[in-house]
VMD Tcl script that draws the C-alpha trace (Angstrom):
set ca {
  {31.01 -35.16 -14.37}
  {30.91 -33.03 -11.25}
  {27.70 -33.16 -9.24}
  {25.88 -29.84 -9.11}
  {24.74 -28.99 -5.60}
  {21.18 -27.72 -5.28}
  {20.87 -24.36 -3.48}
  {17.44 -22.81 -2.82}
  {16.90 -19.37 -4.31}
  {16.38 -17.72 -0.90}
  {19.67 -19.16 0.33}
  {21.44 -17.75 -2.75}
  {19.79 -14.41 -2.09}
  {21.02 -14.45 1.51}
  {24.62 -15.38 0.59}
  {24.95 -12.99 -2.37}
  {22.85 -9.97 -1.35}
  {21.59 -9.98 2.24}
  {24.78 -10.90 4.09}
  {27.01 -8.27 2.37}
  {24.26 -5.69 2.97}
  {24.20 -6.45 6.72}
  {28.00 -6.31 6.98}
  {28.08 -2.93 5.27}
  {25.15 -1.37 7.11}
  {26.08 -2.45 10.66}
  {29.89 -2.19 10.18}
  {30.56 -5.83 10.98}
  {34.18 -6.95 10.92}
  {33.57 -10.29 9.23}
  {30.97 -12.12 7.14}
  {30.73 -14.66 9.96}
  {29.29 -11.99 12.26}
  {26.28 -11.51 10.02}
  {23.16 -13.17 11.50}
  {21.37 -15.99 9.75}
  {18.20 -18.02 10.14}
  {18.80 -21.13 12.21}
  {15.39 -22.83 12.04}
  {11.68 -22.29 11.39}
  {9.15 -23.96 13.68}
  {5.47 -24.47 12.87}
  {3.09 -25.29 15.70}
  {-0.62 -26.19 15.71}
  {-2.45 -26.32 19.03}
  {-5.52 -28.54 19.42}
  {-7.63 -28.23 22.53}
  {-9.79 -31.26 21.73}
  {-6.98 -33.58 20.60}
  {-7.46 -35.93 23.56}
  {-11.12 -36.51 22.66}
  {-11.06 -36.11 18.89}
  {-8.36 -38.31 17.37}
  {-9.56 -37.51 13.84}
  {-8.81 -33.81 14.33}
  {-5.29 -34.62 15.49}
  {-4.67 -36.90 12.52}
  {-6.04 -34.27 10.12}
  {-3.71 -31.65 11.60}
  {-0.74 -34.01 11.24}
  {-1.57 -34.70 7.59}
  {-2.04 -31.02 6.75}
  {1.20 -30.00 8.45}
  {3.05 -32.74 6.58}
  {1.64 -31.50 3.26}
  {2.61 -27.90 4.03}
  {6.19 -28.58 5.14}
  {7.10 -31.86 3.43}
  {8.28 -33.23 6.77}
  {6.63 -35.52 9.29}
  {5.35 -33.59 12.33}
  {5.79 -34.50 15.98}
  {2.87 -34.77 18.42}
  {3.26 -32.37 21.32}
  {2.09 -33.56 24.75}
  {1.13 -31.78 27.94}
  {4.03 -31.35 30.37}
  {1.87 -31.12 33.50}
  {-1.69 -31.48 34.73}
  {-4.02 -28.52 34.20}
  {-7.33 -29.03 35.98}
  {-9.03 -25.99 34.42}
  {-8.65 -27.49 30.95}
  {-9.14 -31.09 32.09}
  {-5.70 -31.99 30.76}
  {-3.47 -34.61 32.33}
  {0.27 -34.92 31.89}
  {1.09 -36.74 28.65}
  {-2.17 -35.92 26.83}
  {-1.70 -34.83 23.18}
  {-2.30 -31.08 22.77}
  {-1.08 -30.43 19.22}
  {1.73 -31.03 16.72}
  {4.80 -29.21 15.47}
  {7.51 -29.32 12.78}
  {11.05 -27.91 12.90}
  {12.63 -27.05 9.54}
  {16.35 -26.50 8.99}
  {18.80 -25.91 6.12}
  {17.30 -26.27 2.61}
  {13.82 -27.23 3.84}
  {13.75 -24.02 5.85}
  {14.63 -21.77 2.90}
  {12.19 -23.55 0.57}
  {9.33 -23.16 3.03}
  {10.18 -19.50 3.63}
  {10.08 -18.83 -0.11}
  {6.66 -20.48 -0.49}
  {5.42 -18.67 2.60}
  {6.43 -15.19 1.41}
  {5.69 -15.62 -2.30}
  {2.44 -17.64 -2.23}
  {0.83 -18.21 1.18}
  {0.95 -14.79 2.87}
  {-0.30 -12.84 -0.20}
  {-3.33 -15.17 -0.27}
  {-4.27 -14.19 3.29}
  {-7.51 -12.27 3.57}
  {-7.00 -8.49 4.01}
  {-3.23 -8.95 4.25}
  {-1.35 -5.68 4.85}
  {2.00 -7.01 5.97}
  {3.33 -8.57 9.16}
  {3.71 -6.54 12.33}
  {7.16 -5.21 13.20}
  {6.38 -5.59 16.93}
  {6.52 -9.41 16.98}
  {10.21 -9.72 17.87}
  {10.95 -11.25 21.26}
  {13.88 -9.00 22.20}
  {16.50 -11.65 21.29}
  {16.28 -11.46 17.49}
  {13.59 -14.13 16.99}
  {10.40 -13.40 15.09}
  {7.00 -15.09 15.48}
  {3.60 -14.56 13.91}
  {0.33 -16.42 13.45}
  {-1.57 -17.69 10.42}
  {-5.33 -17.84 10.96}
  {-6.23 -20.23 8.14}
  {-4.26 -23.20 6.85}
  {-6.03 -23.00 3.48}
  {-3.75 -20.12 2.38}
  {-1.17 -22.79 1.49}
  {-1.80 -24.17 -2.02}
  {-0.92 -27.71 -0.87}
  {-4.18 -27.87 1.13}
  {-7.27 -29.01 -0.78}
  {-10.12 -26.81 0.42}
  {-12.75 -29.51 -0.25}
  {-11.01 -31.97 2.07}
  {-10.66 -29.60 5.03}
  {-12.87 -30.56 7.97}
  {-12.33 -27.33 9.92}
  {-10.27 -24.14 9.72}
  {-7.12 -24.25 11.87}
  {-4.49 -21.66 12.58}
  {-0.81 -22.13 13.30}
  {2.17 -20.33 14.80}
  {5.34 -19.69 12.81}
  {8.57 -18.98 14.74}
  {11.70 -17.85 12.89}
  {14.78 -18.39 15.07}
  {17.89 -16.39 14.14}
  {21.47 -16.34 15.36}
  {21.23 -12.63 16.17}
  {20.58 -11.22 19.63}
  {19.40 -7.86 18.28}
  {15.89 -7.17 17.02}
  {17.14 -4.36 14.79}
  {19.57 -6.56 12.84}
  {17.01 -9.38 12.56}
  {14.40 -6.92 11.32}
  {16.74 -5.65 8.61}
  {17.78 -9.19 7.62}
  {14.22 -10.51 7.28}
  {13.06 -7.48 5.29}
  {16.05 -7.74 2.95}
  {15.34 -11.46 2.54}
  {11.78 -10.76 1.40}
  {9.65 -11.34 4.50}
  {6.73 -8.85 4.20}
  {7.19 -7.03 7.52}
  {5.67 -3.57 7.67}
  {7.91 -0.54 7.80}
  {8.32 0.85 11.32}
  {7.54 4.39 10.17}
  {4.20 3.45 8.60}
  {1.26 2.92 10.95}
  {-1.86 0.96 10.10}
  {-5.36 2.08 11.00}
  {-5.45 -0.32 13.99}
  {-2.15 1.05 15.35}
  {-3.39 4.63 14.96}
  {-6.52 3.74 16.92}
  {-4.37 2.14 19.65}
  {-2.15 5.21 19.93}
  {-5.21 7.43 20.21}
  {-6.64 5.22 22.97}
  {-3.35 5.19 24.88}
  {-2.85 8.94 24.62}
  {-4.19 10.85 27.67}
  {-7.51 12.47 26.98}
  {-7.34 16.22 26.77}
  {-9.20 18.00 29.54}
  {-12.08 20.04 28.18}
  {-11.31 23.71 28.30}
  {-13.95 25.56 30.28}
  {-15.35 28.41 28.32}
  {-15.34 31.78 30.00}
  {-18.83 32.88 31.10}
  {-20.46 35.16 28.64}
  {-20.30 38.77 29.69}
  {-23.65 40.18 30.77}
  {-24.80 43.02 28.56}
  {-24.16 46.35 30.25}
  {-27.33 48.34 30.57}
  {-26.94 51.76 29.02}
  {-27.64 54.73 31.30}
  {-30.88 56.53 30.45}
  {-30.33 59.49 28.27}
  {-30.33 62.76 30.22}
  {-33.37 64.94 29.59}
  {-32.46 68.24 28.04}
  {-32.45 71.02 30.65}
  {-34.78 73.86 29.74}
  {-33.01 77.18 29.73}
  {-34.45 79.93 31.93}
  {-36.24 82.62 29.93}
  {-34.13 85.66 29.39}
  {-35.13 88.67 31.51}
  {-36.69 91.51 29.58}
  {-34.58 94.71 29.67}
  {-36.03 97.39 31.95}
  {-36.30 100.75 30.39}
  {-33.94 103.34 31.86}
  {-36.72 105.88 32.10}
  {-38.65 103.87 34.57}
  {-35.51 103.41 36.70}
  {-34.94 107.18 36.83}
  {-38.51 107.81 37.91}
  {-38.21 105.39 40.70}
  {-34.98 107.00 41.86}
  {-36.55 110.47 41.84}
  {-39.57 109.32 43.73}
}
mol new
graphics top color blue
foreach p $ca { graphics top sphere $p radius 0.5 }
foreach p [lrange $ca 0 end-1] q [lrange $ca 1 end] { graphics top cylinder $p $q radius 0.2 }
display resetview
């Protein structure tokens, strides 16, 4: 009896739907030119890991529950006096997922974890790095159903980095959206982005209002001129007498 190979549902979706869609939309010559996800990296940073070993161990256990893979402790590469960190001190932990583990985690992330995030309205479309890779942050690890809320000592966030084989943000954006990653549409702006655009826009200069016209004083009405009284007619008889005299 032939052995049936297990293929995650997101990998089937990529091979059957997403890859032909990318080839058709971007006029690629071959299926091999279509980009794909190479790996997914999860990183938790701990500032007090050098002093609090229990916090580091708790982060390791939680990351192992979330991914199903043992994490690696990350250490400081150089001395940083401002943070009192010496080279080699533990500063966090990380996990790199590939192949089937990667697709399984991505399915659980998109279908279960992200919708449970408080006030979730989609991931930002501005988080691409210019080379086709996408990264975003998760504020609370309790959004994953594998974490028992009663056993959590403190709330921790983590970074998720999706590395792709593409060197174009546009193709990676289309691939991740077609695959089911809840990235917001570029044409739709959230309330926060609208506020940012309003703050960045130059303030309009206030238009000075024209001074109100002073009321024109009306000229005083002219007094009616009294007409001179008409002269009484002199009788002709009197004129003749005067002439004779």
